N, C-alpha and C positions, 0 to 999 in steps of 0.2 A: 784398702784397711779394714776390709770387714767383718773381722774379727774383734778389735777392737770394743765391743758392744759384747762378743762372747764372753772376754774377758775382763768387762766390767762387771757381770756379773759374777764372775769367777771370784772374781775378789771380796765381795760377800759373805762368801761359802764360808769364809776362815781363813785360819794361816795350815788346817789341816793338809788344804789340798795346795797351797803355793809349797809346803812341803814336800811335798810328794812328788809336786813336777821335779822335774829333771835342768842341772844346767846345759847352755846351749852349746856346742861343740867347734862357734866361732864366738865376733865380736861384735855382731852384727846386732845393735837392738833397735826393735821395732819401734816404740812407745817405752812410754817412764808411767808408771803410775804408782802414787803412792813410795814413791821413794825408790823402787823397784822397776829395775832396768830388763826389759820383756825380746824376744824375738822367739821367731816362728820358726821350727826344720820338722819336716815331714808332717804339715797341716797341724802342727800341735805348739803349741805352747813350749816354752822354756829359758830361765832365768840367765841373763848374761852375767856370766862368771866375775866374781871380783876380781882377780886377774890381770881384768879388760883396762880397769882405770886405771890412766895414771896416777892419782894420788888417792887419798880417802877423805879431802876436803868436799864435801857432798855438796860444796855452792859451784866447786870447779871440776867436778869427774867428768870426764869423758872417755871413749873409747882409748885402749893403750895400744898405740902403732909407734915402731922405735922410729925416732929422730925424730918426732913431731910434738907439740908442746899444747897443753889445752887452750882455748882462746880463751881471753877474759871478760870478752862482748860476746854476742848472740847472734854476731853478721852473719849469713849466710851467704856464701861465696859462690860456692858450687855444693852439689850432691853427687859424690861418684856412685858410682855401678852400684857399687855392695851399700847402697842407702846411710850411706856417711857425712852428714857434713861438713864441709869447709870454711874456715874461712880465712883471711889473712889478714896481720897488724904486723905493726912494724918492718913491711915487706916481706915477711914469710907465712908460710902457711901453716896454720895451728887446729885443730877439731874443735869445734861446735863443742860446749858441753852439753850432755844428754840434759838437764836442770834446764833447755834451752825450749825444751820439746814442751814441757808443762805446761799446762791450762793456765798458768800463774804468769807466767811467759811469752805466752804465744803474742799477744799483743803488739810487742815491740818487734816483730819478725816481720822478713820480706825476702822474698826470692831475687837479689839484684848479682851485678855484678862486684870485684874489689873497689874497682874507684866508685864505684854509687853508693850513697845512703839509704835508707830509710826513710819512705815520704812522712812527715809529721802529720798530714791530714790525706783524704781519704777520696781526693780528686783525682781521677782518672782522665789523663792526656790522649794516650797510647797505651794500642795493647800488642805483643809479640808471642812468638812462639811460650815465652821464657815466660811472661808473668805480664802484668800489668803496671802500667810505668806513672808517675807526674811528675809536675817539675815547681820545684821549688827554691827558693835565691838563685835564682835564673839555673839550675843544673837538673838532670834529670836525674830522679830517686824512684826507687822499689815501693810499690800499694804494699803496705804491712797487710800481714795477712789476716789480722782480725775485721779489717774493710770488708775482705768478701763475705767473713761472718754475717759483720752488718747487712747487706746486700742482702744474706738470703733470707730476710725479712720480708721483703717484698717480694719474694714466691710464688708463683700463683699456685695454692692448693688441686691436690687430684682430688676427684667423686665428690658425694653430698656436704654442705655442711654438719655439722655433730650434732649444732642445736640453733633453733627457730626461735624466733620473740616477734611476738606481732600485737595490734594494739585491741587484736579480738581474740589472741591468747590468754591463756589463765596460770599461773606460780601453782598451781593443782597440777598441771602437765605434764607429760614427760619433755617439753621439749622436743619433739620431733617436729615435722611439715607437716603431720596432721593436727598435732596436736602442742604449739608451738606453747612456750612462755611468753608472761605477761612482763615482763620488769628483763634488763640487764640487770639487774642484780642477781635476781634466779639466775641467770646464764653461769652469772660469775659462779656462784655458790655450785653450781650441776660441772663446771668444769674443775673445779677442785678432787672432784673424785675420778677423772681420769685415768688412766696410765698415762705420762707424757712422752709416749714416746715415737708422735706423728706430732707435725703441726696438728693445731686445733682449730676449726671454723664455728664461730660465730655470728649467725646473719641475722642480720635487724633488718622486716620489715618497713616499711614509711609510715609518719605518724607522729604523735605528738607522747611523750612516757612524760610526766609529771614523776618529781624524785620525792620520796616523804620523808628521805633521811638519806644523808651521805653515802655513795657507794663507796665504800671504804675497800682497797686491795692492798695485802699482806703479801708474804714471801710467800705463802702456800697457793695463793694466786698464778704463781708466775711461768712462765714456761722454763723451757732448758736447753743445753745447745742440742738437742735432737726435736724440739718443739718447741713453734713460735705458738701461740694465742689470738687469735686474729678477731676481732669484733667489727666487724663491716655491714657495711651497707647492702639489700639485697641491691639487685640489677636496678639501676634506674631509682631505686629512691635515696629518699634526705631525709629519714631517721631525726627529731627532734630530741634529746635528751633532757629536758627542762627544769631549770631549779622552782619555775612557780607552777601555777595551775590557770586554767583557764578558769572566768566567770560566765556560770551558766543561768544564775536570775536575769529575770526582764529587767528596763530600764526606762522611769516614768520620769514625765518632766518636773526639775525640781523650781518651786513655785515659789519657795525661801530665796530663791538667788534671783532679784526682782530688779536690780542695777543694771541688766545688761542693754547695750544697745545695738543699732544699726541690722536688727534681725536673729542675734546670738539667743540659743539658749542653753539651758544648764541642764542634765539630767544625771537621777541617782539609780541605784541600785545596792542593795543592803550588801554587808560583806562587813564578816568578824571576824576581827583579828586585833592581838592583843598590843601591838607593838606601833611604832610609827610607820609609814609608805611613802619611800624615798621615788620612788617611781613604779608606772603602770607600762605596758606596753599595747599598746593600741594600731591590730592591723600589721605587726611588728614596728613601729615605730613608735620611739620612747614618748611618755608624755609627759609635760616639765611644771613641776612643782610652781605654786604662784610666789612670785618674788617680787622686788620693788629696791630699791636703791637711795639708802635714807643717810643721813650726815648726822651721828647720835648729837645733841647737846648739852651732854656731860657725862659723866660715868660717877660709880660711887664704889663705898667697898676696902676695907683691906687689909685683904686675906692674906694668912700666910700659911708657909707648909713647915715643918719643923722636921728636919732630917730622923728616920728612924721611926715618927708615928708611924707606919704601914709601912707592908712590903715593898710598894712601888715609892715611896718616898726616901729618896737617896741623896737630897740635897736641902739646904732650907734659904729662902727668902721671902720677904714681907715687901706690903704694899702694891699686892694685886688688887683689882678691881675686879668684883663678885659682883656687878651690877653695870646694866647698862644703860643709860638715861635717852628718851629719842622725843623731838618734838611734839606737842600734843596735836599741831594739826599735819601729822607726819600719816596719818590714816592709818595705824595701827590701835585696835582698842584695846583698854586693857580686860575687857572684857571679850576678849574673841574665843574661839573654840578652842581647844585640846593646845592651851599655849607651852605644853613640856614640849610639843612637836614641832615647835621656831627652831629654826637655824637662824644665826648669826655670821658673815662672812667677808673678812678681810683681805684682800691682796696688797704685795709688795709686788715687786722686781718680779723675781721668780717663783716666788709661792705664795701659798692660798691657805690659809687656817678656817676653821669651823666649828664655833663652840655652840652651846642649845641656851634654851630657857629652860628655868627651872618653872616662873610665874611670872605673869604682869600686874602691874600696880596704876594707882595713879598719884604722883605726886611732883608736882610742879614739870607739868610730863607724863610720859608713860614710862614706868622704871623695869626693866628685866631684869631679873633675875638671876644669875647664872649657874646652869648645872655646872656645881663644882665637884671634888678639888681636881675633874677635866677642865675646867672653863682656867684654871690658874697655867696647868699643862700649855695650852695656846697660847699664855702669852712667856710662858719660859723659851724661850725663841731668841737666839741671837741672831746678828748681822741686819737685821731689819728685816725680818722676817715673823715677828711674834705679831699674835691676833690683836688689833688695833681698837678698842673700845671709843678712841674721838677721832678716828678717819672715817669715809664713806665706808658701810656696813650694807651688805644687797643679804635682806632680810628674807626669808625663806619661808613657806608653807602656813598661809596665812590664809584661814577662808575668806574673810570680805575683799580681799584680792583677786577674786575668782574672776577673769575677765576673757580673757583671750583663749581662739581657737586652740585644741592641744591641749589646754590645763587642765587638771586633774586637782582635789581635793580630796583626802579622806579625814572624816569626822570619825577620829577613835571612839573618842566617849556614844556619837548617835550610831555608830556599826555601819555609818553609809559612806556609800566611795559615787563624788560629784565629776562628773565630766561634759564641756564643752565640747562636741566634734568641730574638726577642722571642715572645712569646705570638700565637699564631696563624700562626706562618709555619711551612714545611714545607721542610726544608733541603734535600730532594732537587728542590722545585720554585721554588728561589729563584733572580730577576735580580740579579745581584751584580755591579758596574763598578769596576772599580781605575783609577782613572786615573792617565795618565800625560805629559799634554801642556801645560805652564806656559799656553801659549795658542793660543789653535784660529785666529783672523781677526785680522791684522796688515794694517794700512791706511796706507799709508806712502806720499804722495809723493815723485818721486825729487829733486828740489830744496825746500828749505823756500821761502819765498812765490815760488815761480818755476812749480813743477811739480808739480798734483797730482794724487789719487786721486780723482774725480769725479763724479756722474751715476751710482750705484750704491744700485737700493733692494735690503732684504733684507723679504721679507713671508711670517710665518706661518710662520718656522724655530727651532729649539731649537737654542741654543748652552750645551753642559751638560758636567758630569765633569771640570773640569780640573786639573791640581795646580799644588802650590807647597809646596817645603821648604823654607819661610823664607828669608830674605837669605843667599850663598852671597859669603862672602869669600875670594877668590886671594890667601894670601901667597906667593907665590914656591912656588909649589905646595903648600902645605896651606891643605885648605880648615877652614875656622870657617861654623857657620850662627847665625842666629838672628834678632832680631826687637826694633827698637830704634826708639822713636817719646816724641817728648816731646808730642807731641799731632794725632789725627787718623791721617786714611788715609797718612803716609808712612812711609820706613824709614830708618833711617842708613846711607850707603855711602861715609862718608868721618871719620875721626874726627878732631874740630876742637873749635871751643869748647862748653863747656858750655852756658851761653849761644846757643844757634843765632841767636839774633839778628844778633851780629857777623860770623856769616859770611854772613848777606843770605841765611840758610836753603840754603845749596850744598851742606853736609855732607848735605842729604836727597835722596832721591828719591822716585816714587809704589811702590809695588809691583806686580810684573806683575800683569797680569790678563789673561782672557778672552778677553778683544774690544779688539784696543788702536788707536787712530784716530790719528795725526802726517799733517801736509800733505794735509789733504783739502778736498772741496767739496761742496755737496749732497749729503750721503752720506742713510738714510734705514733706521732699523731699526723696520719694522712691523710690529705683532700678533703678536711670537712670546714666547721665552720665554729669559732666561739665569738659570740656576740650576744648583745643586752644584759652587760653582767654590772653586777650591783658594787663591785669594785675591780678588781685585778682578773684580767682574764686566765692566764696561766702564770705558775710560778713552780720553775723550777727551782730548789734551794739548796737544800747542803747534802755531801756525797750522791748526786747524780752522775754518770758516766754516761754518756755513747747515747744519749736522747736527740731524737729527731724531730722538729717539728717543719713539714713541708704541704706546700701547696694547700694553707687551710684559707677563710678568709675570716678574718678577726676585726670585727668590725663594731661601734660603738658602745666599748665598753664603758664603764664609768671609770675606772682608773687607766691605770698601762696598758696595753695587751698580753704581753710577756714578759715577765719579768725572771729573770738569772743570776744564783747568789742573793748572798746575803750581807748586810752590810755591817757585820762581826767578822767577815773572812779575810780581814786587815791582815791575821795570823792565823795556822790552826793549832788547835790544840793546846790553845794559850796555858802559858805556865805562870811563875811567879814575877819573872821579869816582866813580862806584858802588861803592866801597869804604868800609869802616868803620875800616880801619884799616890799616898796613904789616903788624901780624902778623897778621891775618882774613885769612882767604879772599877775595883778589878778582874781576874780573872773568874772568881768565886760567883761573877754576874752573869758569865758567859751564858745564851742561850745555846751554843754546842758544846758539853762539857773537853775536856781532855781525852781524846781518844776517841771521841764519835765524830770528828770535823774535818770536813776535806769540800775544799772548793770545786765548784761542779767542772769538767773537765769534757773535752772532744762531745762540745752540744752543737748540734746543728739546726740552726733556724733560716729558713732558703723557702724563697719562692713562697713566702705571705703577701699577702694584702692586706694591708691593716689603716683601714678606713675610720675618720674620724671616731680615734679614741679621746681619751680620757677627761670624757663629759662632766665630771662630776667630781673630780682631783687634776684641775688643770696644772699645778705643777707637776706629773708625771709624763713620762716620754714615752711613748707609743712602746717603742724595745729599748726594756733598760738592763743593764752589768751590773754589777757591782765588783766581785775579784776572780776572773776566772781563769781557764789555761783552754788553749786550741779551741773557741770561739769561733762558730761559723757563722756569720751573720749575711746572708750571701743573696743576691737579685731576690731581694724585699721588695715591694712599692708602700709606703709610709705617705698617704695623703689626707693634706685637712688635719691640723694637732695643736694645741691651744701654746705649746710652748718648745722644746730641742724634738726634733722627729726623732733623734736616739743618744743614749744617756750610756755611757761605756766609761766602767770603772768608777771607782768612790776613793777616800781618802786621801785628798786635795794631797799638800805635800807634808800632811803632818809627820805621816811615816819611814822618811823617804833616810831616818838613821844621821839627817845634819847636824853636826855637831859645833856646829858655829863658824866654823872655820872652813873648813874645804868639802867639796863634793864632788866627786868624781871628776878630778882634776878642773874645777873650778873652783875660785875663792872668794868667800863672800861677797865680794865689791862688784862681782860680778854681777848679784842677785839688787834687785830693789832691798827697799828701806825694810818695808815687811817682810822680807824673806831671810834677814839675817840674821833671825832668833835662831834656835835651835831647835831641829825635829821634840816631838812630843816624847819621846823615847833615842836619845840619842845611841848611831852604833848597832842600834837592832831595825834595819830595813824592812818594810814589807818586800815580800817575794813571791804574791802568789795569785798576778793578773801577770801574762805575758800570751806570747803565739797566738794574740786573736787575730782576726781577720774578718772586717767588714770592708765586701768588696760587690763590686757591681749591684747595688741597691741605689733604690731612686727615691729622692723626699722633694713633696711640693706643699707649699702651702700649711710652712709653722710659723709657730708664735702668735696666732691671733687671739691671743687673750694676756700670757706675759712675754718675757724678752729675757736680757743677758743669756742667751742660748746660741743653740747654733741648730744646722742639720743633722751634725751629727756631732754630739758633745762630749769632751772626753773629761776625766780627770785622774790623776796619779801615776805611777811608773808602769809600763806595761811594756818590760822589758827587763834585760840583762845590759849590765853595765860597758859588758866587751859588743854589745849589740846580737847578739846571740838571743833567740826569741823572742825576739821583737814585732811586734805588732804593725798589721797593715789595715791601711784604709785607701783603698785603689781603684779606680774607673766606677767611680756615684759619683750620680749625677744630685743634685740640691740645686732647687730652683726655691728662692725661699716666697716669692709670691709670682704669679704667672703673668698677673701687670706690673710691670716695672714699677722699680721704686728709688728713690735718691739713695746714694748710698752717701748718708750726710752724718753718720752719726748717730742722728737723734734718738733712733733705740739701741739695746745692745742684740741686734737679730744678725746672727753671724754667717756663713756658711760652714764653715768648721771652726767647734769654740775650744780648744785644746785650752783648758780649764788649768786651774793651780796644779802643779807639780805632774804633769804630763811632763810624758818621755819615751825617747827608742821607742818614737811611731812615722814610718814613713808612709807621706800621699803622693799617690802617682796616678797620672792621669783623669782625673776630676775632673768635673765642668760645676762649677759654680756660677750661679745667677742670680742677680736683684736681691744684694745683700743690702742691709741698711748699714749692719758699723764696718765689719771686715769680711773679706775674703775667706783669711787664716787670722785667726786672732794670734799671733806667737809674740806676744808684748812679752815684755823681762817684768815677769808676776807672780811670785809665791813659787818662784823654782820650778818654772817652765827651763827643758832643755831639750838635747836632742832630739830636732826631728826635724826630716827633711821632706820639702816638698818637689815634684821631678814633674814637668810635663804636665803643668796644670793649665784650665782657660776659663777665662770669666770676663764680662763687659767690663769689671772695673779693676783697675787697679792697685783700691783699696786695700792696703793687708798691712799686718804687724809684725817684724820679724826683729825684734830687737832682745828676743830672748837666745840668753845665750846656746852655742853649736847648733843651730838651727839655719837652715838656709831655704830660697824661693825661689823656683825656676817658670813662670807662669807667660801663657799668650794671653794680649786682650785684644776685643775687639767689641766694642762700645754698639754695635749693631747686630751682636751676637753670633757672628759668621765665625763658624771651624772650619781650620782645615779635618783634613777625614781625622784624624787620630783622635778630634773634641768630637767631631761628628759619630761615629764610631762607638764612645763612650757614653753618648748619649743615646743612642738607637739599641742598644746592648742590654743598657739598664735596666734595674728590675725587675719584673717578673719575664720569667722562660717562655718560648713559646707554647708549651702545652696548658699552660698556667692564666695566658691573659683573659680565658673566656669569665674569671673572675669579676671583672673590670668593666664599668657600662659606658657602652660611648659616649655618653655627655661630658665623662672623665676622660677618656682615651678614644678619642674618632680613628677611625681606621688609617687617614693620613698619618696619624699621629708615629703609625708604628711602621710607614712606609719611609715617610720622609721626617725622620725626629726633630730636625731641627735648622736652622738656615746652617749651608753648608758651601764652601767653594772649592768648584773644582775646575777642572779643564777639559779644552771640546774631548768629545769622545772615552771620558772617561767612563768609568764605571761607578755607580752607584749602588751603595749597600743597602738593604730592604730586609725586611722581618720575614717578607714573602706568606702573609696570614691569611689573604685571602682565599677564595675560591680559583682553581684553573679557570674558569670559564669567567671567570671575572679581567678588565685590562686596566692596569695599572699606566695612565699616560704622561708625558710631562712635556708643557706647554706652556706657553704666556700665558700673563694672567688675562682674565678676561675671555679664554678661548672657548667656545660653544659647538663648534663643531670642529672633529678632531680626524686630521691625515698626516700619517705618521709622512716624516721629512727631515730636512735639516732642525730644524727648529723643534721638531715633535718630536719623540720616543714613545715605544711603549711595550709594555712585557706582561705575561699572564701572571693573577692575578697573587698566584705561589711561587714565583721565582725570586729569587732570595738576593738578587741582585737588576739592575736593568743600566743599558748607554742612556747617555745623557746627548740630549742634544750639541751635531758639528757650531752651528752658530751661536756665540758670544750674546750671553743676557741676562736676563732674569727669568727663572721659571716657577710655575706653580704645579703641586702636582694635583691629579684628578683620577679619580674612579669610577669606571663605569663598570656596572656592575653588570652579570646576567641577564637583571630583567628590564634592564632598558635603563635604569637612572642612572643622576649624574652625581657624584658628591659635589658637595661647595669644594671652592678654591682650597688648598692647603692652607694650614695657616703659615708654615715655614715657606722660605724660597731657598730655591737651588739657584746661585751662582756662578755661568760660565763663561771662560776663558774673559774677556775685555771685563772685570769688575773694576771697581772704583779703587786701584790702588795706591792710585796716588798721592791721597792724602790719609789723615788717619780721622778726620772727625766727618761728620755724616750732615746732612740738610735735618731741620727739625730738635736734633739733639741739643740739651742742657750738660754741660758739664762741669766740674766742679772742684772748685781749683783755691789756690791760696800762695802765697808768697812762700810756701815752704815744701809744695806739693804742685807744680804749675804744671799747667797742659802743653806739655811741646810738640809741637807741632811737627810730623814725619810727610817727608813731601819730595816727593818725584824728583829732580833733580834735572831730568829731561824737559821739564814743564814752567813756564815762569809764573810766578803768582802773585797776588793782590789779597790785604788783607785789609778791609775797608779801605781802598783806595789808596794802599799803599804798601809798594814790594818790602814781600816778607821773601825768606829762603828755607832751609831743612834746618830744622832745629831753633825756630823763633818760638818761643813761651811768653804765655802769657799765665799772668796773675791775678786779676782785676777781674771783677764782676761786668757786664758787656753782651752786646749785641753783634754776633761779628760774619759780615761774607766775606766769604775764599774765595775769588776767583782762579782760575788755571787755563792757561792759555799752549801753544804750540804753534812753531813755524808754520806745521803743515794745516790747519786751522783748528784742528782736534782743542776742547775744549770742556770745562762744566766749571759749576761753583757750586758752593755751598753755604746754607745759612744757618749759625747757630751760636748758640748763647754760652757765657759762663755765668756761674754763682761765686761770691764767697759768701761765708755763713757767718754769721755774727763772732762767735770764738774764735775764727779765726781774724775775723779783722779785728777783734782787740789785744792777741796778741799774734804778731805775725810774721814775731821768729823768736831762735830760741834763746834763753834766757837762765843763767847760770848765775845765783845768789849763796849768801850763807844761809843757815838755819834761821827763820822770822826776819829775812829781808823784806824791802818792799821790790814789788814787782809796777814797772809801770804798763798802762796800757796803752795802745797804739790807739787806738779808740774808742768813746765815753758811749755806753749803751744809756740812753735817751728812757727807756722805758725803766720807772723803780721798781714795779714790779719785780722784776725779774733778778734771779740769785746768780752769783758768779763762785766756780768751784775751782778750787786747787786743789787736785785729789789723783791717786791714781788711776788710768785711764781704764781700770778691770770697774772698777767700782759703782754701780750703779744706784747704791743708797746711800745716802749723804749723812750727814752728823758733825758739827760743826764744835763739837765738842773733844773730836777725833782728831790727838795732837800732828797728825799725817795730811789734816784736813784744813782747806782757809775757806772760811769766805766774805766776802764781799755783795753791797746791796747794789741794782745798778743806778748808772750816773757817778760811781767813783771814778776816778785815776787813775786810782792805786789800790792796792792790796798786799797782803802781808804772806810772805811762800811760810810754807810748813817747818814746825821746826824738825823733824826727824827726816835724817838727808836718806834723799832718792832721789828720784825719776818723774814728774807729773806733767799732768796737759791743763790743762783750761776748761772748764764744762760748764754750759750756761744753763740755768734749769727757772721752768716757771715757779710761780710762788709754792708749788706742791712738789718742788720737786721732780717734775718731769721734766727728764735728759730736752733740751731743744736742739744744741749742737755742742760738739767737741775740738779743738782744736788739732792741729797738723802739729805745730809747734810744741816742744815741749819747755819744763821751769826745771833746772839740774839744783838740785838744793845739797851744801856740801858742809 
């Protein structure tokens, strides 16, 4: 098709040239441009005559061949020798419309056979002479043509780069190799002036590049289908595009900090800055603001907001505190420096709010006057998440609390920065970066849905050290700051309903991000870093399609690592019917006005390492999405986070269109009492989130601060009622904690937590370990429905499956010993081979990749491995304690780079050892290979404690070829234990074969109080089976999904420890009994339920 560029240039000449061309003598069309069908004859262009088309309908016109009609769709089954595209519809051949060849339709085309459809994703499984193939819904499908176009963004370029950037350059240079630019922004401007007829490359040398103002990419900075623009690091370089600047002044001893002990010394250096400083970065690590937890002694004020008093006032409310009173002995001085920079925060189960101080004074304690009106925003939150001026507050940024290594304080009034070095740091040899810029890169097309930033690739570049001083509200020139979020990576930007659903989330926005993308197409961020940000790392907001984020180290961000979409994408291009009521925010309050809104589509987040994200905003999740279509979150490793590892979806059940009577062939009685009311907008369900794929990820060490979460957490409907375009979450490994923890329900730490409204999701082949609450929380809460779980693996059977149209198939082994399929899920989860270099050996030792979990195989089987070592290294399977290695029946070996190895032929337990080429030998692997004669005779093991109850007893699974005694009494297969105790199980055979296991069982307090299901009427009496002696404890009858308890809620009742009975809620539904301490921290939850009729 070399003639196409010529045609494109001719079309710009004008209609005179078109009129001069002759009609073709045949009906063979080569292409369609601007509605004209073109052919080629005698090496020149000709126009395909109108007689060649079956009819005059532009949307369906096709070449006219007697006996054949135009196809309705664009699926190509065959292209004949004349270049005519043929399809099959209703069992008959048809001619594919020429419009299908236009660029607007190409993204849906693929080359395939009649019985196969085009793939929805771009994942290639196989390739033959006809093209590339994928597998979806267990069927082969053809890879779309547009996938090839997207892959072309990765092609290597020929020749020298077009422009160079170097820290030694100057923006007055010409950007050549010998005269490079100094900044990325200057290179962007230079690229604008080039003809976009080939790939354009900007090479960035190693170094630190501070950015004075946000680098903004618009449509004019784009490539096109002939030209991809690459901003890439030089070979071996790791350039840092920084939102902060390095401190260049000298440090001196801060003698005024005279309270330090144990040899600590504080230092200071001048720093001019006209705002608060929430973070500095010392030698690449974040330094901490000073902080202390204090319980206020009271509050004061009666602050009011009146609807319409300002552009941000969308609702009225009275009675909010505008001051917090701290005890005089709390160590907070009313005369401390810079009181306006002090922050107060309080946490609930799943959210954390931050308010800022305006001033301090002394009056029966220390009175902290809050910055208003944003202090009122943080108190205007429902579900127990509001800022609390009476519970424990974390008070941050007080000068007199500068006490610990790694802490800093910025004295804004005195223009001085203080710091206490960590052990090993030399104050005269520190790299200290002070963040200045909120957003480093902004990519925004000129016109939503029409003009985009497109065809740009960033490769091998680090974006770091951005700033954010919390949300800033300008109230007629008066500024107030804070952070208010009912849940997740959102921030309140208008004062609306406490019940955020009524405003359809229009009172919320997404916090700023270091990299912000809007109205963009075919953009990639590859093999780089996004780290040490003041808020979110990257945000793909609205009208973004075909964006790829692959191979990046996304670490130590203050907020989420990456956010996709926006909470107001419940509907697209809202109109008058998209309003809950006249008293609530309507479509006029939409951030994205009608005609500008489009949910993110075809976003790929793959092979990224997300480490220790959400440092400052602990209610965020490292990977967060709201409403998306065909989101691909694949092969990521999320490690150490404060809340859920991922949060996928939004909207709860509030916008499913439910009329209060029936929903998707289910009636109201199939839902809990909370769910029986209608949706916020009856008959208008959200349809913007579906066909999402969350697969092959590794998530570990979640919920360090908050709970009511999951390794992967979901909200809302994720597919269609007929299960088309369903979403999937498969082959993920979720290990909530690397050290085992009791699955006793004391914290809502789940493996998968499909929360309110979650529906049309398939889970397959996942491994979930070390939960506290549930492996899968599929309880009957807030219209969850239609989810299937197959081939699941866990170390506990604690799951709930009471939601309608949900099913669970799970293999349970308390010793974490998986069959091969479970082992392979763990082995291949997380980063693929070329990206594991990002993870340090202390997080993932070599043996974790080569023996990924405990696994049971038969003698002589093959053990799959990753083979990430050098060929010269040797991998051994040998008994624990082996020091000398010799191949034999009980030892096998293989080269370091082999993808599998033989297991020993002698039954037993084996560890893996790696003998490196330099002669050193690794420690024995953490995990064990069980070969041959593993203890399959019983499902209990030495030293194990099992949680049991009358409702959920431990059922012994015993090999009937043995004789068993439990604590000296004969037992048989199927014997159940439902009480606490210490047990010795002894097994023997007539041939002398025997073994024993010592284990314990525990019944939680809640399961002792309520041992069996109870059915009562509204407000009826529930009698306890055991009385709690500790009267400081609280006993609740409430939904199992609740973690915030309010005794005034008619669907909740409460009694004190020492009670022999309590009243049931007045609202019909299914409830559990939960025991908390006096501060409402959950201690245990019953397996038995209370059914209120």
